[in-house]
MARFIKE-717741 format. One line per 3 residues: their letters; for each residue z negated, y negated, x of N, C-alpha, C. Coordinates in steps of 0.05 Angstrom, whole numbers, plus 32768, in hexadecimal, padded with zeros to 4 digits. Example, Ala and Ser with C-alpha at 12.3 -4.5 7.8 and 13.67 -1.06 7.14 Angstrom:
BEGIN
as> 7F64,8072,8108,7F64,805A,80F6,7F64,8042,8108; 7F72,802D,8101,7F71,8015,8111,7F63,7FFF,8102
END
This chain:
BEGIN
mir> 7FFD,801D,800F,7FFE,8003,8001,8001,7FE4,800D; 8014,7FDE,8014,8015,7FBE,8022,800B,7FA6,8014; 7FF8,7F95,8026,7FEA,7F7C,8018,7FF2,7F6D,8027
ryg> 7FF0,7F51,8015,7FF4,7F3B,8021,7FDD,7F32,8031; 7FE4,7F23,8049,7FCF,7F14,8056,7FC0,7EFB,8048; 7FA4,7EFF,8057,7F93,7EE9,8048,7F7B,7EF5,803B
rti> 7F75,7EE8,8028,7F5B,7EF0,801E,7F5B,7F11,8013; 7F6E,7F18,800E,7F6D,7F34,7FFF,7F6F,7F48,8012; 7F7B,7F44,8029,7F7F,7F5A,803E,7F66,7F55,804A
vta> 7F52,7F3D,8050,7F37,7F3E,805F,7F29,7F4A,8047; 7F20,7F45,8033,7F19,7F5C,8026,7F1A,7F76,8029; 7F33,7F81,8025,7F31,7F9C,8025,7F2E,7FAA,803E
aaa> 7F33,7F95,8055,7F2A,7FA2,8074,7F0D,7F9F,8077; 7EFF,7F91,8064,7EEA,7F94,806A,7EDB,7FAC,805B; 7EE6,7FBB,8044,7EDB,7FCC,803D,7EE3,7FE5,8048
ava> 7F01,7FE4,804B,7F07,7FFA,806C,7EF6,7FFF,8079; 7EED,7FE7,808B,7EDE,7FE9,80A5,7EBD,7FF7,8096; 7EB8,7FEB,8082,7E9F,8001,807A,7EA0,801D,8076
lia> 7EBC,8027,806C,7EC0,803F,8061,7EBF,804F,8081; 7ED2,804A,8096,7ED0,8054,80AE,7EB7,8053,80BC; 7EAC,803E,80B3,7E8A,803F,80C5,7E7F,8057,80C1
gsa> 7E82,805D,80A1,7E70,8074,8095,7E7F,8088,809B; 7E94,808D,80A6,7E9B,80AD,80A9,7E9B,80B8,80C1; 7E89,80AF,80CE,7E7F,80BB,80E9,7E75,80DD,80DE
aav> 7E5F,80DA,80C4,7E5A,80F2,80BF,7E69,8103,80A7; 7E87,80F6,80A5,7E94,8103,8096,7EA0,811F,809D; 7EA0,812F,808C,7EAC,8151,8094,7ECC,8140,8097
aat> 7ED9,8155,80AF,7EF7,8152,80AF,7F05,815E,809A; 7F1B,8167,80A0,7F30,816E,808F,7F21,8188,8078; 7F27,8187,805E,7F1C,8194,804C,7F2E,81AB,8043
apv> 7F27,81C0,8041,7F38,81D3,8037,7F42,81CD,801B; 7F5D,81CF,8011,7F74,81E3,801E,7F81,81D0,8039; 7F74,81BD,803D,7F83,81AF,8057,7F71,81B5,8071
sqp> 7F7D,81B5,8087,7F71,81C1,809D,7F86,81BA,80B4; 7F78,81B4,80D1,7F80,81B3,80E6,7F8E,8198,80EB; 7F89,8184,80E2,7F98,8167,80E5,7F9E,8164,8103
riv> 7FB1,8155,8109,7FB4,8149,8123,7FC9,8138,811F; 7FC6,8123,8131,7FD5,8105,812D,7FEC,810D,8145; 8004,810C,8139,801B,810B,814D,8029,80FB,8156
ahf> 8022,80E2,814F,8034,80CD,8152,8021,80B0,814E; 801A,80A0,815F,8012,8085,815D,8021,806C,8164; 8022,8065,814E,8032,8047,814E,802D,8031,8153
sls> 8043,8023,815F,8034,7FFF,8167,802D,7FEA,8153; 8018,7FE3,814B,8011,7FCE,8137,801D,7FBB,813D; 801A,7FB6,8153,8027,7F94,8161,8041,7F90,815D
agq> 8051,7FA6,8155,8072,7FA8,8156,8074,7FA9,813E; 8065,7FAC,8127,8067,7FB4,8108,806B,7FCC,80FF; 8064,7FE2,8117,8069,7FFB,810F,8053,8006,80F4
tpe> 8052,7FF9,80E0,8040,8006,80CD,8051,8019,80B9; 804D,8033,80BB,805A,8045,80AD,8054,8042,808D; 8061,803E,807A,8065,8039,8062,8062,8053,8052
dia> 807F,8065,8053,808C,8076,8049,8093,808F,8053; 8093,80A8,804D,80A2,80C0,805E,80B8,80CA,8051; 80CC,80CF,805A,80E0,80E1,8050,80EA,80FC,8069
lep> 80E2,8118,805E,80E3,8130,8072,80FF,812F,8073; 8102,813E,8092,811C,8141,809D,8117,815D,8097; 8130,8172,8096,812F,818C,8097,8125,819D,80B1
vga> 8126,818A,80CA,811F,81A1,80DF,8108,8194,80EA; 80F1,818D,80DE,80D8,8180,80DF,80D1,8166,80E4; 80E0,8156,80EE,80D8,813E,80F0,80DC,8128,80DC
vdv> 80D4,8111,80D7,80D4,8102,80C0,80DD,80E8,80C5; 80EC,80DD,80B2,80F3,80C0,80B2,80DD,80AD,80A0; 80D9,809C,80B0,80BF,8089,80A4,80CB,806B,809D
sfa> 80C4,8061,808F,80C9,8041,8089,80AE,8033,80A0; 80B8,8022,80AD,80A6,800F,80C1,80A4,7FF3,80B5; 8091,7FF4,809C,808F,7FD3,8088,8094,7FBE,8093
kad> 8084,7FB9,80A3,8087,7F9D,80B5,809D,7F96,80C6; 80A4,7FAB,80D4,80B6,7FAD,80E5,80CE,7FA9,80D3; 80CF,7FB5,80BC,80EF,7FBA,80A8,80F9,7FC4,80B7
qva> 80F1,7FE0,80C2,80FF,7FF3,80CF,8102,800B,80C6; 8111,801D,80C8,811A,8040,80C3,810E,8051,80DE; 80FF,8060,80E1,80FC,806C,80FC,80FD,808E,80F7
rvt> 8105,809D,8107,8102,80B5,8108,80ED,80BD,811B; 80D6,80CF,8110,80C6,80DD,8122,80C6,80F4,8124; 80BC,8102,8136,80BB,811C,813D,809E,8129,813B
lgg> 809F,813C,813F,8086,8148,8145,8079,814E,815E; 808D,8147,8171,8082,8139,8188,807C,8122,818C; 807C,810C,817E,8075,80F7,817D,808A,80E0,8189
qvd> 80A5,80EA,8185,80B7,80D9,8194,80C2,80C3,8175; 80C3,80AC,8179,80CC,809A,8168,80E3,8089,816C; 80F3,808E,815B,8114,8083,8163,811C,8075,8149
vlg> 811D,805A,814D,8125,8048,8137,8145,8048,812E; 8145,8052,8115,8163,805D,810D,816F,803C,8101; 8161,802A,80F3,816D,8014,80EF,8154,7FFD,80E8
qlp> 8163,7FEB,80EA,8157,7FCA,80E0,815F,7FC6,80C9; 814E,7FBD,80B8,8152,7FAB,80A2,8151,7F94,809F; 815D,7F82,8093,815D,7F63,8091,813E,7F5F,8089
ksg> 8138,7F45,80A1,811F,7F3E,809E,811E,7F26,809A; 812D,7F1D,807C,8136,7F04,8075,811A,7EFD,8064; 8114,7EE9,805D,8104,7EDD,8043,80E9,7EEC,8042
ncp> 80DB,7EEE,802C,80BF,7EF9,802C,80C0,7F0A,800E; 80B4,7F1C,800B,80AF,7F31,7FFA,809D,7F20,7FEB; 809E,7F21,7FCF,8088,7F15,7FC5,8069,7F20,7FC5
vig> 8057,7F12,7FC6,8037,7F16,7FC8,8034,7F20,7FE3; 8048,7F32,7FF0,803F,7F38,800E,8045,7F21,8021; 805B,7F0E,8020,805D,7EFA,802C,8069,7EFD,8047
ipv> 8075,7F14,804D,8087,7F1A,805C,809F,7F34,8055; 80B2,7F35,8063,80C6,7F44,805E,80BD,7F64,8064; 80BD,7F77,8050,80B9,7F95,8053,80CA,7FA9,804D
sag> 80CB,7FBF,805C,80D2,7FD3,8050,80BE,7FEA,8046; 80C4,7FF4,8031,80B4,800D,8023,80BE,8021,8021; 80CA,802E,8009,80D4,8047,7FFF,80E7,804A,8011
iar> 80E4,806C,8013,80F8,8075,8026,8104,8094,8019; 811D,809F,8012,8124,80B2,8017,813A,80BF,8022; 8138,80D8,8020,8150,80E6,802A,8163,80F3,8021
ahd> 817B,80F0,801B,818B,8103,800D,8192,811B,801D; 819E,812C,800D,81A8,8144,8018,81C2,8144,802D; 81CF,8131,802F,81E1,8130,803D,81DC,8121,8054
gav> 81BE,8113,805A,81B6,810C,8072,81B8,80F0,8071; 81C2,80E5,8059,81BC,80C1,8057,819A,80BC,8055; 8197,80AD,805A,817C,8099,8053,8177,8080,8046
yvv> 816C,8083,8034,8165,8068,801F,8151,805F,8024; 8152,8044,802D,8136,803A,802C,813B,801C,801A; 811D,800B,8010,8117,7FF4,8000,8114,7FE1,8013
dct> 8121,7FCE,8010,811B,7FB7,801D,810F,7F9D,8009; 80F8,7F94,8011,80EC,7F82,8000,80EE,7F62,8005; 80F9,7F4D,8005,80FC,7F34,8010,80FE,7F20,8005
gna> 80F9,7F23,7FE6,80F6,7F0D,7FD5,8115,7EFC,7FD8; 8127,7F09,7FE1,8146,7F00,7FDB,8158,7F12,7FD2; 8177,7F0E,7FDB,8185,7F1F,7FCE,8189,7F34,7FE1
dtg> 8179,7F37,7FF7,8178,7F55,8005,816E,7F63,7FFB; 8152,7F5F,7FE3,8143,7F6F,7FDA,8151,7F85,7FCE; 814D,7F9E,7FD5,815D,7FB5,7FC4,8158,7FD0,7FD7
vwr> 816E,7FE2,7FD0,8172,7FF7,7FDF,8187,7FF6,7FF3; 817E,7FFD,800C,8192,8002,8021,819A,8025,802E; 81B5,802B,8037,81B5,8041,803B,81BF,8044,805E
lrp> 81AE,8056,8068,81B7,805B,8086,81C0,8074,808C; 81D9,8071,8099,81E0,8089,80A5,81E5,8089,80C0; 81E7,80A5,80CF,81E3,809D,80E9,8203,8091,80F3
gsa> 81F5,807E,8104,820B,8071,8115,8216,8058,810A; 8210,8054,80F1,8216,803B,80DC,8200,802A,80D5; 8208,8011,80D5,81F2,7FF8,80D4,81EB,7FFF,80B9
pvq> 81D2,7FF7,80B2,81C6,7FF9,8090,81DA,7FED,807D; 81D8,7FF5,8067,81F0,7FE4,8053,81E2,7FEB,8038; 81DC,7FD3,8026,81CC,7FC9,8012,81E3,7FE0,7FF8
iaq> 81D0,7FEC,7FE7,81E3,7FFA,7FDE,81DA,7FF1,7FBE; 81C3,7FEC,7FB8,81B7,7FDE,7FA3,81A9,7FC0,7FA4; 81AC,7FAE,7F96,819E,7F94,7F93,818B,7F90,7F81
lpa> 816E,7F8F,7F8B,815C,7F8D,7F6B,8156,7F6C,7F72; 8142,7F66,7F59,813E,7F4D,7F52,812B,7F3C,7F6C; 8134,7F2D,7F75,811D,7F1F,7F84,80FE,7F16,7F84
nsf> 80FE,7F1A,7F68,80DE,7F16,7F5E,80D3,7F30,7F5F; 80DD,7F4D,7F66,80D9,7F65,7F66,80C9,7F6E,7F7D; 80B3,7F81,7F7D,80B4,7F8E,7F95,80B9,7FAC,7F8F
pnd> 80D1,7FB8,7F99,80D1,7FCD,7F97,80C5,7FE0,7FA9; 80B6,7FFB,7FAC,80A1,7FFD,7FBC,80AC,8019,7FBE; 809A,8031,7FB6,80A4,8049,7FC0,80BA,8050,7FB1
mav> 80CB,8066,7FBA,80E0,8070,7FB0,80EB,8090,7FB3; 80F1,8097,7FA0,80F8,80B5,7FA3,8115,80BD,7F96; 811D,80D7,7FA7,813C,80DA,7FA0,8137,80F3,7F8D
dgk> 8147,80F5,7F74,814B,810B,7F6C,8165,811F,7F74; 815C,8135,7F81,8169,8147,7F91,8181,8151,7F82; 817A,8155,7F63,8195,8161,7F5A,81A7,814B,7F50
tgd> 81A0,8134,7F4C,81AE,8119,7F41,81BB,810B,7F57; 81AA,8103,7F68,81B1,80F4,7F82,81A3,80D4,7F79; 8197,80D5,7F62,8190,80C3,7F5C,8173,80B6,7F6A
lyi> 8170,80A0,7F69,815F,808E,7F78,8143,8084,7F5D; 812E,8083,7F61,8113,807D,7F50,8105,806C,7F65; 80FF,8052,7F5E,80F2,8042,7F68,80D5,8037,7F5B
ads> 80C5,8035,7F66,80AD,802C,7F55,80AC,800B,7F62; 80A7,7FF9,7F44,80A9,7FD9,7F51,808D,7FD7,7F4C; 807F,7FCA,7F5E,8061,7FC8,7F5F,805A,7FAA,7F4C
llg> 806C,7F99,7F49,806B,7F80,7F3D,8075,7F80,7F25; 808E,7F87,7F1C,8097,7F89,7F04,8091,7FA0,7EF1; 8086,7FB7,7EF9,807B,7FC6,7EEF,808F,7FDA,7EE2
vvw> 809E,7FE3,7EF3,80B8,7FEE,7EE0,80C0,8009,7EF7; 80D3,8014,7EEF,80DA,802D,7F01,80FC,802B,7F05; 8103,801D,7F1A,8126,801D,7F1A,8131,8037,7F22
kvp> 8140,803A,7F1E,8157,804E,7F18,8172,8044,7F2B; 817C,804C,7F41,818F,8049,7F52,819C,8064,7F54; 81BD,8065,7F4F,81C9,8077,7F54,81D2,8074,7F70
trg> 81D4,8085,7F81,81DF,8086,7FA0,81F8,808D,7F9A; 820B,8096,7F87,8226,8097,7F91,8233,807F,7F7F; 8223,8065,7F7B,8237,8053,7F73,8224,8046,7F57
gap> 8223,802A,7F52,8224,8028,7F39,8203,800C,7F38; 8206,8004,7F29,81E8,7FEE,7F23,81D3,7FF9,7F1F; 81BE,7FEC,7F29,81A2,7FF5,7F22,8197,7FF4,7F07
siw> 8187,7FFE,7EFE,8185,8003,7EE2,8161,8009,7EE1; 8157,7FF2,7ED1,8137,7FFB,7EC4,8139,8017,7EBC; 812C,802C,7EC2,8127,8045,7EB9,8113,804B,7EA9
atg> 80F8,803F,7EB2,80DD,803E,7E9D,80D2,8028,7EA1; 80C9,801B,7E8C,80B2,8008,7E8B,809D,800F,7E78; 8087,8001,7E7D,806E,8008,7E69,8052,8003,7E78
pal> 8040,7FFA,7E61,8024,7FF6,7E70,8013,8006,7E87; 8023,8021,7E89,8015,8030,7EA4,8023,8028,7EC0; 8037,801B,7EBC,8048,8010,7ED7,803D,7FF8,7EDC
ert> 8030,7FEB,7ECF,802D,7FC7,7ED4,800F,7FC8,7EEC; 8014,7FAE,7EF1,7FF9,7FAF,7F01,7FE7,7F9E,7EF0; 7FCE,7F9A,7EF9,7FBA,7F8F,7EE7,7FAE,7F75,7F00
sff> 7FB2,7F74,7F15,7FAC,7F68,7F29,7FBD,7F67,7F3F; 7FC5,7F77,7F4A,7FD3,7F75,7F69,7FE6,7F88,7F64; 7FEE,7FA3,7F69,7FFD,7FAF,7F66,8000,7FC4,7F50
gan> 8012,7FCB,7F43,8014,7FDA,7F29,8024,7FF7,7F34; 803B,8000,7F2C,8044,801C,7F35,804F,801B,7F54; 8043,802B,7F60,804B,8027,7F7D,804F,8044,7F85
gia> 8044,805B,7F84,804E,8073,7F8E,805D,8084,7F7A; 8072,808F,7F88,8088,809E,7F71,808D,80B2,7F81; 8095,80D0,7F6C,809F,80E5,7F76,80B4,80F1,7F60
vhh> 80BF,80FD,7F65,80D0,8112,7F59,80CC,812F,7F57; 80C1,813B,7F3D,80B5,8156,7F3E,80BB,8161,7F29; 80C4,817B,7F2A,80CC,818B,7F0A,80D5,817E,7EF6
hav> 80E8,816D,7EFA,80FB,815B,7EE9,80EE,814B,7EDD; 80DE,8139,7EF0,80CD,8128,7EE3,80C8,8112,7EF7; 80C3,80F8,7EF1,80BB,80E1,7F01,809E,80DF,7F06
wvs> 8095,80DA,7F16,8076,80D7,7F1B,806E,80BC,7F27; 805D,80AC,7F1C,8055,8090,7F27,8037,8092,7F29; 802F,8085,7F3F,8015,807A,7F45,8014,805C,7F39
nsd> 7FFB,8055,7F30,7FF4,8036,7F2A,7FDF,8032,7F3B; 7FE2,8022,7F54,7FC8,8018,7F63,7FB2,800E,7F54; 7FB8,7FF5,7F41,7FA8,7FE5,7F37,7F9A,7FF6,7F22
qgt> 7FA5,8006,7F19,7F98,8018,7EFC,7F89,8034,7F05; 7F92,803B,7F1F,7F89,8053,7F2A,7F90,8068,7F1E; 7FA9,806D,7F17,7FB7,807E,7F00,7FCD,808F,7F12
vve> 7FD8,80A6,7F0B,7FF6,80B3,7F0A,7FFB,80B9,7EF1; 8015,80B5,7EEE,8020,80BF,7ED7,8041,80CD,7ED7; 8042,80E2,7EC3,8056,80F6,7EC9,806C,80E5,7EB7
ipi> 808C,80E3,7EB8,809E,80DD,7EA3,80B3,80F1,7EA5; 80BA,80FD,7E90,80C8,810E,7E95,80E9,8102,7E94; 8100,8110,7EA2,8115,8109,7EA0,8127,8114,7E87
rad> 812C,8109,7E77,8136,8116,7E61,8153,8120,7E69; 815C,8132,7E58,817E,813A,7E5F,8192,8127,7E61; 8190,8113,7E54,81A2,80F8,7E54,8198,80EF,7E70
gsa> 8185,80EA,7E80,817C,80E0,7E93,8169,80CA,7E8E; 8161,80C4,7E79,8152,80AB,7E6E,8135,80BF,7E73; 8122,80A9,7E70,8107,80AE,7E76,80F7,80B6,7E5B
gpf> 80E5,80C7,7E5E,80D7,80D7,7E4B,80C2,80C4,7E4B; 80AE,80CF,7E33,8096,80C9,7E2E,8081,80CD,7E44; 8070,80B5,7E4D,805B,80B4,7E5F,8047,80C6,7E59
rpv> 8043,80D6,7E70,8029,80EB,7E6B,8015,80E5,7E86; 7FFB,80D9,7E7F,7FEC,80D9,7E96,7FE5,80F0,7EA2; 7FE0,80F1,7EBA,7FDB,8105,7ECC,7FBF,8107,7ED8
vtg> 7FBA,80EC,7EDD,7F9D,80E2,7EF1,7F95,80CC,7EED; 7F7D,80C6,7EE5,7F72,80AB,7EDE,7F5A,80A7,7EED; 7F50,808B,7EEC,7F3A,8089,7F00,7F3A,808F,7F19
lag> 7F4C,808F,7F2B,7F50,8098,7F49,7F4D,8078,7F55; 7F36,8077,7F60,7F2B,805E,7F73,7F38,8065,7F8D; 7F34,8051,7F9F,7F36,804B,7FB9,7F58,8046,7FC1
gvd> 7F69,803B,7FAE,7F7E,8033,7FB2,7F96,8042,7FB7; 7F9A,804F,7F9B,7FAF,8066,7FA0,7FCC,8056,7FA7; 7FD7,8066,7FBB,7FF3,805F,7FC8,8007,8071,7FC2
nft> 8011,807A,7FD6,8029,8096,7FD0,801C,80AE,7FCD; 8026,80BF,7FC0,8022,80D8,7FBF,8037,80ED,7FB8; 802D,8103,7FB6,8041,811A,7FBB,803F,812E,7FA2
vfg> 804B,8136,7F96,804A,8155,7F81,8054,816E,7F8A; 804A,817F,7F8C,8058,819A,7F95,804B,81AF,7F87; 805E,81CA,7F90,8053,81DF,7F83,8055,81E7,7F66
rgd> 805A,81FD,7F5E,805C,8207,7F43,8044,81F7,7F29; 8030,81F2,7F3C,801B,81E7,7F25,8011,81C8,7F2B; 802D,81B5,7F33,802B,819F,7F31,8015,8192,7F3E
til> 8008,819E,7F60,7FEE,8199,7F66,7FFA,8177,7F74; 7FE9,8164,7F7B,7FEE,814C,7F84,7FDE,814A,7F9C; 7FE6,813D,7FB3,7FDD,8134,7FCB,7FE2,8112,7FC8
atl> 7FD1,80FF,7FC8,7FD1,80E4,7FC8,7FC3,80D5,7FDE; 7FCD,80C6,7FE2,7FC0,80AE,7FF8,7FB6,809E,7FE1; 7F94,8097,7FF4,7F87,8081,7FEE,7F88,8067,8004
des> 7F97,8059,8002,7F96,8049,8020,7F7B,8036,8026; 7F71,8030,8010,7F53,801D,8014,7F3C,8031,801A; 7F3C,8047,8013,7F22,8056,801A,7F29,8068,802E
nqv> 7F42,8068,8038,7F4A,8076,8051,7F41,8097,804E; 7F55,80A2,8036,7F50,80BC,802A,7F6F,80C8,8020; 7F6E,80E0,8022,7F85,80ED,801A,7F74,8108,7FFE
vli> 7F7F,8107,7FEA,7F6C,8114,7FD4,7F82,812A,7FCE; 7F77,8140,7FC9,7F86,8157,7FBA,7F7F,8158,7F92; 7F93,815B,7F90,7F8D,8156,7F6E,7F96,8171,7F61
rpg> 7F8C,8181,7F59,7F94,819D,7F49,7F9F,8197,7F30; 7FA9,81A4,7F20,7FAE,81A0,7F03,7F99,81A4,7EF1; 7F8C,8189,7EE8,7F71,8183,7ED4,7F5B,8180,7EE6
ghp> 7F62,817D,7F01,7F47,817D,7F16,7F3F,8163,7F17; 7F2C,8160,7F27,7F29,8146,7F35,7F30,8144,7F4F; 7F30,812F,7F56,7F37,812B,7F72,7F2B,8136,7F88
evv> 7F34,8143,7F9C,7F28,814D,7FB2,7F2B,8140,7FC9; 7F1A,813B,7FD2,7F23,812B,7FF5,7F25,813E,8006; 7F3A,8141,8014,7F44,8155,8028,7F4F,8148,8043
lta> 7F4C,812B,8045,7F4B,8123,8061,7F4A,8104,805D; 7F38,80FA,8076,7F26,80E1,8074,7F2E,80D5,808C; 7F21,80BD,8094,7F25,80B1,80AF,7F1E,80C4,80C1
adg> 7F05,80D3,80C1,7F01,80E4,80D6,7F13,80F5,80DE; 7F25,80FA,80D0,7F41,8108,80D5,7F54,80FC,80E7; 7F54,80DC,80E0,7F6B,80C9,80F2,7F78,80BC,80E2
lsn> 7F6E,80B7,80C3,7F7B,80A9,80AF,7F74,808D,80B5; 7F86,8080,80B3,7F81,805D,80B7,7F92,804F,80A3; 7F8B,804C,808F,7F97,8049,806F,7FB1,8054,806D
ptd> 7FAD,806C,8061,7FC3,8081,805C,7FD7,806E,804C; 7FF2,8079,804F,8002,806D,8037,8013,807E,8029; 801B,8093,8038,802B,80AE,802C,8027,80C2,8039
vkv> 802C,80DB,8024,8022,80F4,8030,803A,8104,801C; 8041,8118,8033,805D,8128,8023,8051,8146,8034; 805F,8157,8026,8058,8175,802A,8073,8185,8035
rhd> 8073,8190,8046,8086,81AC,804C,8080,81C2,8052; 8080,81D5,8043,8077,81F0,8045,805B,81F2,8049; 804F,81F1,805C,8036,81F3,8065,802D,81DD,8075
tvy> 8039,81C8,8074,802C,81AD,8088,8032,8198,8073; 801C,818C,807C,8013,8170,806E,801F,815C,807E; 8029,8145,807A,8034,812E,8089,8027,8116,807F
vts> 8016,8100,808C,8008,80E7,807F,8010,80D6,8096; 8017,80C0,8086,801E,80A6,8096,7FFF,8093,8091; 7FFE,8085,80AB,7FE7,8074,80A6,7FEC,8059,80B6
aay> 7FEF,804B,809E,7FFA,802C,80A9,7FE6,8010,80B8; 7FCA,8020,80BB,7FB9,8007,80BD,7FB7,7FEC,80B5; 7FBD,7FEB,809B,7FC1,7FCB,808E,7FA8,7FBD,8091
ftf> 7F94,7FCA,808F,7F75,7FC0,8088,7F67,7FC6,80A3; 7F67,7FDE,80AB,7F59,7FE4,80C8,7F60,7FD8,80DC; 7F7D,7FD3,80E0,7F8A,7FC5,80F6,7F89,7FDC,810E
ndp> 7F8A,7FF7,810C,7F81,8007,811E,7F8D,801C,811A; 7FA7,8028,812D,7FB0,8040,8134,7FC1,804A,8119; 7FD6,8037,8112,7FE8,8043,8104,7FF8,8058,810A
nll> 7FF7,8079,80FF,8001,808E,8107,800E,80A2,80F3; 8012,80B5,8101,801C,80CB,80EC,8010,80E8,80F8; 8008,80EC,80E1,7FF4,810C,80E8,7FFE,8122,80D2
iah> 7FFC,8137,80E1,7FFC,8152,80CF,7FE7,815F,80CD; 7FE6,8173,80B4,7FD0,817F,80B6,7FDE,81A0,80A6; 7FD0,81B4,80AC,7FD8,81D1,809D,7FD0,81CC,8081
ldq> 7FDC,81D8,806D,7FD4,81DA,8051,7FD7,81FB,804B; 7FC2,81FC,803E,7FC3,821D,8039,7FBF,8219,801D; 7FDC,8229,8010,7FED,8226,7FF6,7FE8,8238,7FEA
hdl> 7FD9,824A,7FF1,7FD0,8269,7FE1,7FBE,8260,7FCA; 7FA9,824B,7FD3,7F9A,8247,7FB7,7FA5,8231,7FA0; 7FC0,822F,7FA7,7FCB,8217,7F96,7FDF,8222,7F81
dwd> 7FD9,8238,7F7D,7FEF,8244,7F69,7FE5,8242,7F4C; 7FF0,8229,7F3A,7FE0,822B,7F23,7FED,8238,7F05; 8002,8241,7F0B,800F,824F,7EFD,8002,8265,7EED
ipv> 8001,8264,7ECF,7FF5,827A,7EBB,8000,8290,7EBD; 7FF3,82A7,7EC1,8002,82C4,7EC1,8003,82CA,7EA7; 8013,82DC,7E9C,8021,82D8,7E82,8011,82F2,7E7B
tfa> 7FFA,82F1,7E6B,7FE9,830C,7E5C,7FE4,8309,7E42; 7FDE,831D,7E30,7FDA,831D,7E1A,7FC7,8301,7E12; 7FAD,8304,7E21,7F99,82F2,7E21,7FA3,82D0,7E1C
ttt> 7FB5,82CE,7E30,7FC1,82B1,7E3A,7FD3,82A5,7E1F; 7FE7,82B7,7E15,7FF7,82BC,7DFF,7FE6,82B7,7DE5; 7FD1,82BE,7DDF,7FCE,82C3,7DC8,7FB3,82AA,7DC7
ala> 7FA0,82A4,7DDD,7F8D,8292,7DD9,7F9B,8274,7DDB; 7FB5,8278,7DE4,7FC5,8258,7DE9,7FD9,8258,7DD5; 7FE1,8241,7DCE,7FF7,8240,7DB6,8003,8231,7DC4
rpr> 8021,8234,7DD1,8032,8226,7DE1,803E,820E,7DD1; 8043,81F8,7DDD,804A,81E3,7DD2,806D,81E5,7DCA; 8078,81D1,7DC7,8098,81D4,7DC0,80A6,81D1,7DD7
gcp> 80BB,81E3,7DE0,80C7,81E5,7DFF,80BB,81F1,7E0E; 80C1,81F1,7E24,80BA,8205,7E38,80CB,81FF,7E58; 80BE,81FA,7E6F,80A0,81F4,7E72,8092,81DB,7E61
grr> 8079,81E2,7E58,806D,81C8,7E4F,8053,81CE,7E52; 8037,81C1,7E44,8021,81BB,7E49,8011,81BC,7E37; 7FF8,81C6,7E37,7FE2,81BC,7E25,7FCF,81BA,7E38
gsl> 7FBE,81A1,7E33,7FAF,8199,7E45,7FBA,819B,7E66; 7FAB,81A7,7E77,7FB2,81A3,7E95,7FC7,81BC,7EA3; 7FCC,81CA,7E8B,7FD6,81ED,7E96,7FF2,81EF,7E94
rwr> 7FFE,81F7,7EA7,801C,81F9,7EA2,801F,8215,7E8C; 8035,8212,7E7D,803E,8226,7E65,8055,8236,7E71; 804C,8246,7E8E,8069,8251,7E90,8060,826C,7EA7
sst> 806F,827F,7EAA,806D,828B,7EC3,807D,8282,7ED7; 8080,828D,7EE7,8092,8287,7F00,80AF,828F,7EFB; 80B3,82A2,7EE5,80D5,82A7,7EDD,80DA,82A2,7EC0
rcl> 80BE,829F,7EAC,80CE,829B,7E95,80B0,8285,7E87; 80BF,827E,7E6D,80AF,8275,7E5D,8096,8284,7E52; 8085,8279,7E4A,8071,8291,7E3D,807B,8293,7E1C
p> 8078,82AA,7E13,8083,82B7,7DF9,8078,82A6,7DE0
END
């Protein structure tokens, strides 16, 4: 979560310092997360504050350096290569400087990144190897396009707008951006509304920093947004970006103000799995590849050690599908459609809908 300079950031920094000071007695990584280690340290003076992560297929990651307005490739060996420089013109609303935020990687290797400048450069830019960044979509100068996710099936990009309280949809194949979803669940109440975003199980999931929530928005057959479904409420600590994974829709979320990564099982309460004791320094994004967790820390409030951390994830404990048994099918009445939900439980087996 990028914060503006001045009173807001000083207040947040004071809170973060207090949390870090009290973390000495904290237990390091908690199951099902273990073996955390920092694989890359970044230069705060150079503006290398990593905001978002896009996974590459061979283990490396692409990150957006918010304050440097750059995109970089980071290997697990700690090598950092700048892939592209975005325009550093103007100032992003509220933040007061131009920043890059959301990043996504398409199947063809193209990297898409959001730039917020408060002028005509605000929008989505595409990077291809050996070519300069190209703007493919312009968004309003008074917007703050923040996190971004790509739908691997359609190629469409979904972008959370933290100021206007909407989700933008941008086709990577060409065409104008459009407001895909809007509503109170996306709006800000003080500083940032819609922030993190993910595409999972044919739905768009969005976090709201001010409201401390995560909602799920189904993608209808015609591509439009379905009705909002609250997934998480009362999430304190400054929820930023997150990831949804597995058949049971487990969530890992970064809390940048409280220096934590939390695991949220379906229907469960947030479980702290990583803290400042593990090396977090205002975490901004988290991604999962197989049994590896990737976390970026931007040090927005701590002003100390922006980094990329990886950890091991034991997914054997995270399968939330309901086995198809006589007790299951008779005790629970399946809603219309499949898969569907009643409460927090998924109504399907790994191969078919419940009868």
